[in-house]
C-alpha positions in Angstrom: 0.0 0.0 0.0 1.3 3.5 -0.9 1.2 6.0 1.9 0.9 9.6 0.9 3.1 12.2 2.6 -0.1 14.2 3.1 -2.3 11.9 5.1 -5.2 14.4 5.5 -7.1 14.0 2.2 -6.8 10.2 1.7 -7.8 9.6 5.4 -10.7 12.0 5.2 -12.0 10.5 2.0 -11.7 6.9 3.4 -13.4 7.8 6.6 -16.3 9.7 4.9 -16.9 6.8 2.5 -17.1 4.4 5.4 -19.4 6.7 7.4 -21.6 7.2 4.3 -21.9 3.5 3.7 -22.8 2.8 7.3 -25.4 5.5 7.2 -26.9 4.1 4.1 -27.0 0.6 5.6 -28.9 1.9 8.7 -31.5 3.8 6.7 -33.3 0.6 5.6 -33.9 -0.2 9.3 -35.3 3.1 10.3 -33.1 3.3 13.5 -30.1 5.4 14.6 -26.6 4.4 13.8 -26.0 3.7 17.5 -29.0 1.4 17.7 -27.7 -0.4 14.7 -24.3 -0.9 16.1 -25.3 -1.9 19.6 -26.5 -5.5 20.0 -30.2 -6.1 20.9 -30.9 -5.7 24.6 -31.4 -9.5 24.9 -29.6 -12.3 23.1 -31.4 -13.6 20.0 -33.1 -17.0 20.7 -35.7 -18.7 18.6 -36.0 -22.2 20.0 -35.8 -22.8 23.7 -33.8 -25.7 25.4 -36.9 -27.9 25.3 -37.2 -27.6 21.5 -40.1 -25.2 21.4 -40.4 -22.2 19.1 -40.4 -19.1 21.2 -43.1 -16.4 20.5 -41.7 -13.7 18.3 -42.2 -11.1 21.0 -39.8 -13.1 23.3 -37.0 -13.9 20.9 -34.9 -10.9 21.9 -35.5 -8.9 18.8 -36.1 -5.2 18.5 -36.4 -2.7 15.6 -33.4 -3.2 13.3 -32.6 -6.6 14.9 -35.5 -8.7 13.5 -34.8 -12.2 12.2 -37.1 -14.5 10.2 -37.0 -18.3 10.9 -34.8 -20.0 8.3 -36.5 -22.4 5.8 -37.2 -26.0 6.6 -34.7 -27.4 4.1 -31.9 -25.3 5.7 -32.9 -26.5 9.1 -33.0 -30.1 8.1 -29.5 -29.8 6.5 -28.2 -28.1 9.6 -29.6 -30.9 11.9 -27.9 -33.6 9.7 -24.6 -31.8 10.1 -25.2 -31.4 13.8 -25.5 -35.1 14.2 -22.5 -35.7 12.0 -20.5 -33.1 14.0 -21.4 -34.8 17.4 -20.3 -38.2 16.0 -17.0 -36.6 14.7 -16.3 -35.1 18.1 -16.8 -38.4 19.9 -14.9 -40.4 17.3 -11.9 -38.0 17.4 -11.8 -38.1 21.2 -11.6 -41.9 21.0 -8.8 -41.8 18.3 -6.7 -39.6 20.7 -7.1 -42.3 23.4 -6.0 -44.9 20.9 -2.9 -43.0 20.0 -4.0 -42.3 16.5 -4.0 -38.5 17.1 -1.7 -36.4 19.2 -4.4 -34.1 20.5 -8.0 -33.0 19.9 -9.8 -29.9 21.1 -13.4 -31.1 21.1 -16.3 -28.9 20.2 -18.8 -31.2 21.8 -21.7 -28.9 22.8 -20.6 -26.2 20.4 -21.7 -28.0 17.2 -24.5 -25.5 16.5 -22.0 -22.7 16.2 -19.7 -24.8 13.9 -22.5 -25.9 11.6 -24.1 -22.4 11.2 -20.7 -20.8 10.6 -20.1 -23.0 7.6 -23.6 -23.1 6.2 -24.1 -19.3 6.1 -21.3 -18.8 3.5 -21.3 -19.2 -0.3 -18.7 -21.2 -2.2 -16.7 -18.1 -3.0 -16.6 -16.9 0.6 -13.7 -17.6 3.0 -13.7 -19.1 6.5 -10.9 -18.7 9.0 -11.3 -21.3 11.9 -9.7 -21.8 15.2 -8.1 -25.0 16.4 -11.4 -26.1 17.9 -13.4 -25.7 14.7 -12.8 -29.0 12.9 -16.5 -29.6 12.6 -17.0 -26.3 10.9 -14.2 -27.1 8.4 -15.8 -30.5 7.6 -19.2 -28.9 7.3 -17.6 -26.5 4.8 -16.9 -29.6 2.6 -13.3 -30.4 3.4 -12.5 -34.1 3.5 -12.6 -35.3 7.2 -9.3 -37.2 7.1 -7.6 -34.1 5.6 -9.1 -31.9 8.4 -7.6 -34.2 11.1 -4.2 -34.6 9.5 -2.8 -31.7 11.4 -3.9 -33.3 14.7 -1.9 -36.4 14.2 1.3 -34.4 14.2 1.8 -34.1 10.5 4.0 -31.4 9.1 1.2 -29.8 7.0 -2.3 -28.8 7.4 -3.9 -31.6 5.4 -5.9 -29.5 2.9 -5.3 -26.7 0.4 -6.7 -23.4 1.9 -7.0 -21.8 -1.5 -9.0 -24.6 -3.0 -11.3 -25.0 0.1 -11.5 -21.3 0.9 -10.7 -22.3 4.5 -7.7 -21.1 6.5 -5.5 -23.8 8.1 -6.3 -24.5 11.7 -3.5 -23.6 14.0 -2.7 -23.3 17.7 -1.6 -19.6 17.9 -4.4 -17.6 19.4 -6.2 -15.0 17.2 -3.6 -14.9 14.4 -6.4 -16.1 12.0 -8.3 -12.9 12.5 -5.5 -10.9 10.9 -5.3 -13.3 8.0 -9.1 -13.0 7.5 -8.9 -9.2 7.4 -6.1 -9.4 4.9 -8.1 -11.7 2.6 -11.1 -9.4 2.9 -9.0 -6.3 2.1 -7.5 -8.0 -0.9 -10.9 -9.1 -2.1 -12.3 -5.5 -1.8 -9.3 -4.1 -3.7 -9.9 -6.6 -6.5 -13.7 -5.9 -6.6 -14.5 -9.5 -5.7 -17.8 -10.5 -4.2 -16.3 -12.2 -1.1 -17.4 -12.3 2.5 -15.0 -13.6 5.1 -16.1 -15.2 8.4 -13.4 -15.2 11.1 -13.9 -17.5 14.1 -12.5 -17.1 17.5 -13.2 -17.8 21.2 -13.9 -15.6 24.2 -10.2 -15.8 25.2 -9.1 -14.4 21.8 -11.0 -11.1 22.6 -8.3 -10.4 25.2 -5.5 -10.6 22.6 -3.9 -7.6 20.9 -4.5 -9.2 17.5 -8.2 -9.1 18.1 -8.1 -5.3 18.5 -5.9 -4.8 15.4 -8.1 -7.0 13.2 -11.3 -5.4 14.2 -10.0 -1.8 14.0 -8.5 -2.4 10.6 -11.6 -4.1 9.3 -13.8 -1.2 10.5 -11.5 1.6 9.2 -11.3 0.1 5.8 -15.0 -1.0 5.9 -14.3 -4.6 5.0 -16.8 -7.5 4.5 -15.7 -9.5 7.6 -17.9 -11.2 10.2 -16.1 -11.8 13.5 -17.8 -14.8 15.0 -16.9 -15.2 18.7 -17.9 -18.5 20.3 -18.1 -17.5 23.9 -17.8 -20.9 25.7 -17.1 -19.2 29.0 -13.5 -20.4 29.5 -10.1 -19.4 27.9 -8.7 -22.8 28.8 -9.2 -22.4 32.6 -9.8 -18.7 32.8 -13.5 -17.8 33.2 -15.0 -15.0 31.2 -15.4 -12.8 34.4 -11.6 -12.6 34.6 -11.3 -11.6 30.9 -13.9 -8.8 30.5 -16.5 -6.8 32.4 -18.2 -5.5 29.3 -22.0 -6.1 29.2 -21.3 -8.7 26.5 -18.5 -9.3 24.1 -20.8 -8.2 21.3 -20.8 -4.7 22.9 -17.1 -4.4 22.0 -18.3 -3.8 18.4 -19.5 -0.3 18.9 -16.1 0.8 20.0 -14.7 0.0 16.6 -17.7 1.5 14.7 -19.3 -1.8 13.6 -22.5 -3.6 14.4 -22.7 -6.2 17.1 -25.2 -8.9 17.9 -25.4 -11.7 20.5 -27.2 -15.0 20.0 -27.9 -18.3 21.8 -25.0 -20.4 20.6 -26.9 -23.7 21.3 -29.9 -22.6 19.1 -29.0 -23.5 15.5 -32.2 -21.8 14.3 -31.2 -18.5 15.8 -27.6 -18.9 14.7 -28.5 -19.5 11.1 -30.9 -16.5 11.1 -28.3 -14.1 12.7 -25.3 -15.3 10.6 -27.3 -15.4 7.3 -28.3 -11.8 7.8 -24.8 -10.8 8.8 -23.4 -12.3 5.6 -26.1 -10.5 3.6 -25.3 -7.2 5.2 -21.5 -7.6 4.7 -22.0 -8.6 1.1 -24.2 -5.5 0.5 -21.4 -3.2 1.7 -22.5 -2.5 5.3 -19.0 -3.2 6.6 -17.8 -5.7 9.3 -20.0 -7.2 12.0 -19.3 -8.9 15.3 -21.5 -11.8 16.4 -21.2 -13.3 19.8 -22.6 -16.8 20.3 -23.1 -17.9 24.0 -22.3 -21.6 24.2 -20.4 -24.0 26.3 -17.5 -26.5 25.9 -18.9 -29.6 27.4 -15.6 -31.5 27.4 -12.1 -30.5 28.6 -10.1 -28.0 26.7 -8.1 -30.8 25.1 -7.3 -34.4 26.2 -4.3 -32.9 28.2 -6.7 -30.7 30.3 -8.3 -31.5 33.6 -11.4 -29.3 33.6 -12.5 -30.5 37.1 -9.9 -28.1 38.5 -11.6 -25.0 37.4 -15.3 -25.7 36.9 -18.0 -27.5 38.9 -19.9 -30.6 37.6 -23.2 -28.8 38.4 -22.3 -26.1 35.8 -21.6 -28.7 33.2 -24.9 -30.5 34.0 -26.8 -27.2 33.6 -25.4 -26.7 30.1 -26.0 -30.3 29.2 -29.7 -29.6 29.4 -29.2 -27.0 26.7 -27.7 -29.5 24.2 -28.0 -28.2 20.7 -28.5 -31.6 19.0 -31.3 -32.7 21.3 -33.0 -29.3 21.1 -33.0 -29.3 17.3 -34.2 -33.0 17.1 -37.1 -32.2 19.3 -38.0 -29.1 17.3 -38.0 -30.8 13.9 -39.8 -33.9 15.2 -42.6 -31.9 16.8 -43.0 -30.0 13.5 -43.3 -33.2 11.6 -40.1 -32.5 9.6 -38.1 -35.4 11.0 -39.3 -39.0 11.4 -37.7 -42.2 12.5 -36.6 -43.1 9.0 -35.0 -39.7 8.6 -33.2 -40.1 11.9 -31.8 -43.5 10.9 -30.6 -42.1 7.6 -28.8 -39.2 9.3 -27.2 -41.5 11.9 -26.0 -43.8 9.2 -24.3 -40.9 7.4 -22.7 -39.8 10.7 -21.4 -43.4 11.3 -20.0 -43.5 7.7 -18.0 -40.3 8.5 -16.7 -41.9 11.7 -15.6 -45.0 9.9 -13.8 -42.8 7.3 -12.0 -41.1 10.1 -11.0 -44.4 11.8 -9.8 -46.0 8.6 -8.0 -42.9 7.3 -6.2 -42.1 10.6 -5.3 -45.8 11.2 -3.2 -45.9 8.0 0.5 -45.8 8.6 2.1 -42.9 6.8 5.5 -43.2 5.1 7.8 -40.7 6.8 10.5 -38.9 4.9 12.7 -36.9 7.4 14.2 -34.8 4.6 10.8 -33.1 4.2 11.8 -31.1 7.3 14.1 -29.0 5.0 12.2 -28.8 1.7 9.5 -26.3 2.5 11.2 -23.8 4.8 12.4 -21.5 2.0 11.9 -21.5 -1.7 15.6 -21.9 -2.1 17.4 -23.8 0.7 19.9 -21.7 2.8 23.4 -22.9 3.4 22.5 -23.8 7.0 19.5 -25.9 5.8 21.7 -27.7 3.3 24.3 -28.5 6.0 21.6 -29.8 8.4 20.0 -31.9 5.6 23.4 -33.4 4.8 24.0 -34.2 8.5 20.7 -35.9 8.8 21.2 -37.9 5.6 24.6 -39.1 6.9 23.1 -40.0 10.3 20.2 -41.9 8.6 22.7 -43.7 6.3 24.8 -44.8 9.3 21.7 -46.0 11.1 20.7 -48.0 8.1 24.1 -49.6 7.7 24.2 -50.5 11.4 20.8 -52.1 11.2 21.8 -54.1 8.1 24.9 -55.2 9.9 22.9 -56.4 12.9 20.6 -58.3 10.6 23.5 -60.1 8.9 25.0 -61.0 12.2 21.8 -62.5 13.4 21.5 -64.9 10.5 
C-alpha cells in the first residue's frame, strides 16, 4: 500500500466513505446508527432448550434486529450436520485415546456454532477457523481425514486453503483474524464478491491481534464477520476474569461496527443471525461482530483436567441446553423429522466416523528430509548443511541395522 506524505485528504475520503456506507445501511432499518451498532438488549433466541419455538415477542429482537425463521430445508440440512458433528467429536476423542492422534480440542456442545458458521457462507466466501473448529471445516466440505491430518502431528495442514476457501487450523491464538482481514482487504481491492467469516473464542478477545483485526476491518470497511464462540473459558480462565463488558458483542460499537449476541446452542437463531450478517456484509454494510453464547462440554483438550476450574453442576446445567437434542425435538414436533430420517442421518454420521477411523489408522511413510524442503523457496546454506548431517546419520543407522541383521543370520 502506498502511503501519501499528506495523510489528511486520503484519510478523510476513506473515513467519509465508510461513514456514508454505514449511514446508508442503517436507513433501511429506520433506526439510529447507535441502535444499529449496539446489540439487541437481549440475546437472540428462537428455539428454547426444550425444543419449542419461542413467541416472536420473546425472541430478543427489536427494531433493526429482526430475524425470520430459516426455511425447513436449511434447518434439516443443519440438523444432519449437527448429528455428524457430534459423532465426529466423539470419534476423534476416541482416536486420541487410541494414540491415532496427538491431541484433539473437542467442540462437543458447540456444534451448532460450527454448523451455522459453515452453512451461512457461499462457495466463494472464506472461513478462518480456530483449532477447535474441525466440525466447521468439515461442514464446509473439506475431507474429514484431511481436516484431522494436522492433529496427528503431520508437518502440513492436510488440505489446500485456496481450494477450500478455508484457512488452516493452527494453535496460535487470534492470528487467523489478521489473516481473515487481509483476505477481505485484498478481495475488496480486487472488486470481488467475497465475505470472510473469522472465528475465535472468548479468550481471543483479550489478545492484541483481536483489536488490530477489528480496528483495521472497521476503518477500511471490510466485509468481515467476526464470530466469537463464547464458551465461558479461555482454557481455565473464566469470562469474568477476561472482560467486564455487558457482553463481548458490545465491543463492536467501540470500533464502529454492528454487534449482535445469539444463543450459541440454538442453531435456528444462529442461522438467522449469521445469514443476515453475511447478507449485510455482502451489501457493503461493513464488518460485524456476532457473539454466540455456548459451552464447551468436554475438557479444553485431552491434556486438560477441567474439574480443577469448573463444577460438575455447571456442566450439567449446560447439558440440558444441548443443541443436538434441542433441534431434534423441534424438527420432530413440527413433523419435519421422522424415524426413517433419523436413521438415515445417523448412518451418514457413522460413515464419516468410519472414514476417520480408517484414514487415521493408516501408517504414513515418513521422509525426514521433508523437514528442510518447504522452509524457504531456495534452501539456505544452513539448511543444506543440516540436511546433509541428517542424511549421513540416517545412512549410518541403516548400515548399522543391516549389519545387525546379517550377524543375526
